[in-house]
N, C-alpha and C positions, 0 to 999 in steps of 0.2 A: 411577274404577272401570274395570276392564278389561273389554273386550268379548270376551275370549277365552272359548271354551267348552271346558271340560275333559271328558275321558272319565270314566266312573265310577271309583270307587275300585278299586284292584287287589284289595282284599279281597272284593269282591262275587263271587258265584259263579253259575254257570248249569249245571244238570245235574251238579253236583258238581265242576265245573271252576273253580278259582280263576283270576282274571284274565280269564276269557272275556268277561264283559259289557264290560269295559274295551276288549278287543280289538275287539269289535263296534262300540263307540262310536268307536274310532279309525278304523276302516274307514269308517264313516258320515261322520265329520268330514272325513276325507281326500277322500272322493268329493264332498263339498260344498265343497271348497276351504277348509275351516275348521280343519284340524288345525294347531295352532301350529307355527311353523317349527322350534322346538327339539325337537319330537317327530319330525320327519321322518327324522333319521339312524337312529333305532332302529325305524322303522315296518316291521313285518312280518318283517324279516330279521335282527333282532338282539334281544338282551335277552329280556324276558319273552314277547314275541310269538313269537320264534323257539322258545323253550322249549316253548310250547304246541303249535306246529306239529310239532316233533320228537316229542313224546310222543303226540300225537293221530294222527300219520301223515297229516294233511291237508296238501295243497299250498296255499301261500298264495293263489295265483291262484284256485283252486277255492273257497276260503272267501270271498274277496272277492266272487266271483260269487254265492255263496249270500246274503251280506249285502245286496248290491245288489238282489237280486230278492226280498228279504223286506221286508215292511212292518213286521212286529212282531218283538219278541224271541221270542215264542212260535213263530213260523215258523222262526227260526234254531235254537231249541231242538229243535223237531221234527226238523230236518235232522240236528243233532248226534246226537240219540238214534237215528236211523235209520241213520246212516253212520259213526259213530265207535265202533268196538268196542275199547274199552280197559278192562282190568280196573280195578276200584275202587282196587286197590293202586297202580296207576300214577298215578291222579289224586292219591292221597294223597302219593305220593313227589314228584310235581311241586309240590304245595302246600308240602310241607316244604322242598323245595329253594328255591322262590321266597321263602318266608318267612325263609329264612336269608341271603338276599342282603344284604350289608352288615354281617354280624355278625362277620366275621373276615377276616384277611389283606388282600389288595389291595382287596377290596370294602368292608371296614371303612374303609380309607383313603379310598376314593371317597366313601363316605357322610359321613365326617367333613369332607371337602373341600366336598361339596355343601351340607352344613348351614352351613358357614362362609360360603360364597358367597351363601346365601339369608338370612343373618342369623339362623339357627336353631341356632347352635352351643351355646347354653345350654339347649336342649331335650333333657333326658335321657330324655324319654319317646319320642323318636325313636330306635328301636333297630334298625331294618332299613329297606331301601329302600321297602317298602310304607308304613311309617310316614312316611318322608320325603315320598313322593309325596303322601300325603293332606295333610300339613302344607303343603307347597309349593303345592298347589292349593286351599288354604283350607278343607279339611275337618277339620283337626285342630290 
């Protein structure tokens, strides 16, 4: 059994933001020196993390500081509610964008390759990167 600790599912939400609880977990794991090595290249400045920062308008260093100084998710949530002023439509658009990762073009090729590398090539239920992440981390 692996000793790796994985962040929450990218499907989980906080204050209407998909992926945000996972981002919080990644920051906490990174600060504790427990973020798996293969997560490091995309940490904060790429992928889903970057997408959240771009839409929210929050600087990564600012948010890392918020998470480091918060004991609970509730404290992080309170900060997001007080400081991130984004219309619900933008949250919905981000959710739709992230849920479509891996469904077409180069991202579909990436999903297909990752599934094969993980021995999940026969899993037709894995239709996007969120599904893949959950399966790869043992949630689905």
